[in-house]
C-alpha positions in Angstrom: -34.9 -7.9 -10.1 -33.5 -6.6 -6.8 -30.0 -7.6 -7.9 -30.3 -5.8 -11.2 -31.7 -2.7 -9.4 -28.7 -2.8 -7.1 -26.2 -3.1 -9.9 -27.7 0.1 -11.5 -28.2 2.0 -8.2 -24.8 1.5 -6.6 -22.8 3.2 -9.4 -25.4 6.0 -9.5 -25.1 6.6 -5.7 -21.3 6.4 -5.8 -21.3 8.9 -8.7 -23.3 11.4 -6.7 -21.1 11.0 -3.6 -17.9 11.3 -5.7 -19.1 14.6 -7.2 -20.2 16.0 -3.9 -16.9 14.9 -2.3 -14.8 16.4 -5.2 -16.5 19.8 -4.7 -15.8 19.7 -1.0 -12.2 18.7 -1.4 -11.5 21.3 -4.1 -13.1 24.1 -2.1 -11.6 23.1 1.2 -8.0 23.8 0.1 -8.5 26.5 -2.5 -10.7 29.1 -0.7 -11.3 32.5 -2.3 -9.6 35.9 -2.7 -6.5 37.2 -4.4 -3.3 35.2 -4.2 0.4 35.6 -5.0 0.8 32.0 -6.3 -1.7 29.4 -7.6 -0.6 25.7 -7.4 -2.4 23.5 -9.8 -2.2 19.7 -10.2 -3.3 16.3 -8.9 -2.9 14.5 -5.6 0.8 15.4 -5.6 -0.2 19.1 -5.3 -3.2 18.4 -3.0 -1.0 16.6 -0.5 -2.5 13.1 -0.2 -2.3 11.7 3.3 -1.4 15.1 4.8 -2.9 18.2 6.3 -3.1 21.2 4.0 -0.2 23.0 5.7 2.1 20.0 5.1 1.5 19.9 1.3 4.0 21.9 -0.7 1.7 24.9 -1.3 1.1 25.3 2.4 4.8 25.0 3.2 5.6 27.4 0.4 3.2 30.0 1.9 4.9 29.6 5.3 8.3 30.1 3.7 7.2 33.2 1.9 5.9 34.7 5.2 9.1 33.8 7.0 11.1 35.7 4.3 9.0 38.8 4.6 6.8 38.5 1.5 3.8 40.6 2.3 1.3 39.2 -0.2 2.3 35.6 0.6 -1.0 33.8 0.0 -0.6 30.5 -1.9 -3.7 28.7 -3.3 -3.7 24.9 -3.5 -5.9 23.9 -6.5 -4.7 20.3 -6.5 -7.3 17.6 -6.6 -6.5 13.8 -6.6 -6.9 12.2 -10.0 -6.9 15.5 -12.0 -5.6 15.2 -15.5 -3.7 17.8 -17.4 -6.6 18.9 -19.7 -8.7 19.7 -16.6 -6.0 21.9 -15.3 -5.8 23.6 -18.7 -9.5 24.3 -18.6 -9.6 25.5 -15.0 -6.8 28.0 -15.4 -8.8 30.7 -17.1 -11.1 30.9 -14.0 -8.1 30.6 -11.7 -6.3 33.6 -13.2 -9.5 35.7 -13.1 -10.4 34.7 -9.6 -7.0 34.8 -7.8 -5.0 37.2 -10.1 -1.7 35.5 -9.2 1.8 36.6 -10.2 2.8 33.0 -10.8 1.1 29.6 -11.4 3.0 26.4 -10.5 1.8 23.2 -12.2 2.6 19.6 -11.5 0.3 17.4 -13.6 0.1 14.6 -16.1 0.5 11.3 -14.3 -3.3 10.7 -14.3 -3.5 11.3 -18.1 -2.7 7.6 -18.7 -5.9 6.3 -17.2 -8.5 8.8 -18.5 -9.8 9.6 -21.9 -9.9 13.2 -22.9 -13.6 13.9 -23.5 -13.2 16.0 -26.6 -11.2 13.2 -28.3 -13.4 10.3 -27.1 -16.4 8.6 -28.7 -17.4 7.6 -25.1 -17.9 11.1 -23.8 -20.9 10.2 -21.5 -19.0 7.5 -19.6 -15.8 9.5 -19.5 -17.6 12.3 -17.6 -18.5 9.8 -14.9 -16.3 10.1 -11.8 -17.2 6.5 -11.0 -15.7 5.2 -14.2 -12.6 7.3 -13.7 -12.3 6.0 -10.2 -12.3 2.4 -11.3 -9.6 3.1 -13.9 -7.5 5.0 -11.4 -7.9 2.3 -8.8 -6.6 -0.3 -11.1 -3.8 2.0 -12.3 -2.8 2.7 -8.7 -2.7 -1.1 -8.0 -0.3 -1.5 -10.9 1.8 1.4 -9.9 2.1 0.1 -6.4 3.3 -3.2 -7.6 6.1 -1.4 -9.5 6.9 0.5 -6.3 7.3 -2.7 -4.3 9.4 -4.2 -7.1 11.7 -1.2 -7.1 12.0 -1.3 -3.3 12.9 -5.0 -3.4 15.4 -4.5 -6.2 16.5 -0.9 -6.5 18.6 -1.6 -9.6 15.7 -3.1 -11.5 14.1 -1.3 -14.5 10.9 0.2 -13.3 7.8 -1.2 -15.1 4.1 -1.4 -14.6 2.6 -4.8 -14.4 0.3 -5.8 -17.3 -3.4 -5.6 -16.6 -5.2 -8.9 -16.4 -7.9 -9.8 -19.0 -10.7 -8.9 -16.7 -9.4 -5.3 -16.0 -11.5 -2.5 -17.2 -9.8 -1.4 -20.3 -12.7 -0.2 -22.5 -12.1 3.3 -23.6 -8.5 3.4 -22.2 -6.4 5.6 -24.5 -3.3 4.3 -26.3 0.2 5.6 -25.6 0.5 7.9 -28.6 -2.8 9.6 -27.7 -1.8 10.1 -24.1 1.6 11.6 -25.2 -0.2 14.0 -27.6 -2.8 15.1 -25.1 -0.3 15.7 -22.3 2.0 17.6 -24.6 -0.8 19.7 -25.9 -2.2 20.4 -22.4 1.2 21.5 -21.0 1.8 23.9 -23.9 -1.7 25.3 -23.5 -1.2 25.7 -19.8 2.0 27.7 -20.4 0.2 29.9 -23.0 -2.9 30.4 -20.8 -0.9 31.5 -17.8 1.2 33.9 -19.8 -2.0 35.3 -21.5 -3.3 35.9 -18.0 -0.3 38.0 -17.0 1.3 35.4 -14.7 4.6 33.5 -14.8 4.3 29.7 -15.5 6.4 27.4 -13.5 6.3 23.7 -14.4 7.3 21.0 -12.0 8.4 17.5 -13.0 7.6 14.5 -10.9 10.0 13.5 -8.2 10.8 9.8 -8.9 11.8 7.6 -11.8 8.8 5.3 -12.0 7.8 4.8 -15.6 4.5 6.8 -15.4 6.4 9.7 -13.8 9.3 9.6 -16.2 6.9 9.8 -19.1 5.5 13.1 -17.9 8.9 14.4 -16.8 10.2 14.0 -20.3 7.3 15.9 -21.8 7.5 18.6 -19.2 11.2 19.2 -19.8 10.4 19.2 -23.6 7.6 21.8 -23.3 9.7 23.9 -21.0 12.6 24.0 -23.5 10.2 24.8 -26.4 8.3 27.5 -24.7 11.0 29.0 -22.4 8.8 28.3 -19.4 10.7 27.8 -16.1 10.9 24.0 -15.2 11.9 22.8 -11.8 13.1 19.2 -12.2 12.1 17.6 -8.9 13.6 14.3 -10.0 17.0 15.9 -9.7 16.1 17.9 -6.6 14.9 14.8 -4.7 17.8 12.5 -5.7 19.9 13.3 -2.6 17.0 12.8 -0.3 16.1 9.4 -1.8 19.7 8.3 -1.7 20.1 9.4 2.0 16.8 8.1 3.4 15.4 5.8 0.8 11.9 5.9 -0.6 10.3 4.9 2.8 11.8 8.0 4.4 10.6 10.5 1.8 7.5 8.8 0.2 4.5 6.8 1.3 4.2 3.3 -0.1 1.9 4.6 -2.9 4.7 7.0 -4.1 3.2 10.2 -2.7 5.6 12.5 -0.8 5.7 12.7 3.0 5.9 16.1 4.7 9.7 16.3 4.5 9.6 15.7 0.8 7.1 18.5 0.4 9.3 20.8 2.5 12.1 20.2 -0.1 9.7 20.9 -3.0 8.5 24.1 -1.4 12.1 25.4 -1.1 12.8 24.5 -4.7 9.7 26.4 -5.8 10.6 29.3 -3.6 13.9 29.6 -5.4 12.2 29.4 -8.8 10.0 32.4 -7.7 13.1 34.3 -6.9 14.8 33.5 -10.2 11.6 34.5 -12.1 11.5 37.8 -10.2 8.0 37.0 -8.8 9.3 37.8 -5.3 12.2 40.0 -4.1 14.1 37.7 -1.7 17.4 35.9 -1.5 17.3 32.3 -2.7 17.5 29.5 -0.1 21.0 28.2 -0.2 20.2 24.6 0.9 16.9 23.2 -0.3 17.7 19.9 1.5 17.8 21.6 4.9 14.6 19.8 6.1 16.6 16.5 5.9 18.7 17.7 8.8 15.8 18.1 11.2 15.9 15.6 14.1 12.3 14.5 13.3 13.1 13.7 9.7 14.9 10.4 10.2 12.6 7.6 9.1 11.9 4.7 11.5 14.1 1.7 11.3 12.1 -1.6 11.9 13.8 -4.9 11.3 13.0 -8.5 12.2 14.2 -9.7 15.6 15.6 -13.3 15.4 17.1 -15.2 18.3 19.0 -18.4 17.7 17.2 -19.0 14.4 13.7 -18.3 15.9 11.6 -15.3 14.9 10.9 -13.3 18.1 9.4 -10.1 16.8 10.8 -6.7 15.7 13.6 -4.4 16.7 12.8 -0.7 16.5 15.0 2.4 16.2 13.4 5.8 16.0 12.8 9.0 18.1 13.3 8.6 21.9 10.2 8.6 24.0 7.7 7.7 21.3 5.2 4.9 21.7 5.4 2.2 19.1 2.6 -0.4 18.5 2.8 -3.4 16.2 -0.3 -4.2 14.0 -0.5 -7.6 12.4 -2.4 -9.2 9.6 -2.4 -12.5 7.6 -2.9 -10.8 4.2 -1.8 -7.7 2.4 -4.3 -5.0 1.4 -5.3 -1.5 2.6 -6.3 -0.8 6.1 -6.8 2.5 8.0 -5.9 2.8 11.6 -6.3 5.4 14.3 -4.8 5.8 17.8 -7.7 5.8 20.3 -7.2 5.8 24.1 -3.9 3.9 23.9 -5.1 1.4 21.3 -4.7 1.5 17.5 -7.9 0.3 15.9 -8.9 -0.3 12.2 -11.4 2.4 11.3 -13.2 3.7 8.3 -11.4 6.0 5.9 -13.4 9.0 6.9 -11.7 8.9 10.3 -8.3 8.1 8.9 -5.1 9.4 10.5 -2.8 6.8 9.0 -2.9 4.4 6.1 -1.0 1.1 6.3 -0.7 -1.9 3.9 -2.6 -4.4 6.0 -5.9 -6.2 5.7 -8.7 -5.6 8.2 -8.7 -9.2 9.2 -8.9 -11.2 12.4 -5.3 -10.8 13.4 -5.4 -7.1 12.9 -8.3 -6.8 15.3 -6.5 -9.2 17.6 -3.4 -7.1 17.7 -5.6 -4.1 18.7 -7.2 -6.2 21.5 -3.7 -7.1 22.7 -2.4 -3.5 22.4 -0.5 -3.7 25.7 1.6 -6.7 24.7 2.3 -5.2 21.3 3.2 -1.7 22.5 6.6 -0.4 23.7 7.9 3.0 24.6 11.2 3.7 23.0 14.1 4.4 25.4 16.4 7.3 25.6 18.4 6.1 22.7 15.2 5.5 20.6 15.4 1.7 20.7 12.8 -0.8 21.6 11.6 -4.4 20.9 8.1 -5.9 20.4 7.7 -9.7 20.8 5.2 -11.7 18.8 2.5 -13.5 20.8 2.5 -17.4 20.6 -0.9 -17.2 18.7 1.0 -16.0 15.6 3.5 -18.8 15.5 1.8 -20.8 12.8 0.3 -18.0 10.8 1.4 -17.8 7.2 1.6 -15.3 5.6 2.2 -12.8 8.4 2.7 -9.1 7.8 2.9 -6.2 10.1 3.3 -2.5 10.5 4.6 -0.4 13.4 2.6 2.7 14.3 4.4 5.5 16.1 2.5 7.8 18.5 3.6 11.0 20.3 2.9 12.1 23.8 -0.4 13.6 22.8 -1.7 10.3 21.4 -1.4 11.4 17.8 0.0 9.2 15.1 3.3 10.6 14.0 4.1 8.1 11.3 4.0 4.4 10.4 6.6 2.0 9.2 6.3 0.3 5.8 4.8 -3.2 5.8 7.0 -5.8 7.4 7.0 -9.4 6.0 7.5 -11.8 8.8 6.8 -14.9 6.8 
């Protein structure tokens, strides 16, 4: 009886928490009052993993102010997991509330794992944030597997791994339905923005993974049919990806880092100029953020000595503190730098997310923080040696966390496979 009650109550409690959390997230970055630009979309607009001023809407507002635009307020209406039809429905209220001159939209990648309520016979469950969270979680696992495959073999054709038989597929829409819904939503978004007296600016996604390519194709198609301005971020970001690789521009889950958003903000700024939303000169070099000394991604490689694995060699910004975290399984762990030690903590206190499990070795590497920590020298180089206790651990993965002089996490390396 208790087990059955728990099975019922846990989803109900999670549903309530997800709804309260969604309202907090959306209100936190949107605010109230008139704005020059409204940015609508999913986690790629919200700025997952980053502070509000690092997401592209925040960086766009800073750019506008630097270029003397008086009414430079930019509203971030992005919410992780938001599909295109929710954006379509929210825009009427957005246009009335903020009275923007332009609306920038980047959306569609979440359409693949949600059923549009007005087309579904399963309307009640589809309204559940818990159900949508389960679908999105599995979808993100599949997407991450494709990201890792692409990193291991850049020339491979991007694909999403097939869902296992036990995956939750009930109510999942088929491909033709998704394509129809996304196309209809994008067209309705353009029409709604124009009817509200604002300029629509559509963004494509910035990488060539299959789920992103699907939406990019539809966005370009709708832009051509409606005459709406489209900024093809896939083309904009190509030089950055070629120069620094995905690890330098994106997080392991294919969300942009701050430098990637800086490029997006400049590309959107130029679109606002071209659409006569603002009176300013266009930015000549949208890739300028790549030249900043803090942009270069960390270089972490295995340190072998006479055929024996010793640890890691590190090359990054001089003077930073680097600490190695270790685990014997892959997964998702959150870490925070506290009093000179990086510890696994709950997501609510997150300052960095790394692909490690919260296992015994991860806790052990925190306890042995001194042995696993090094300050990078004047050339930005350093080495961290593995302790003997790890010698027979298989598998063994790690991640290097980089901390500045104020004790704040600056960035983390991608996961390192020792063995």
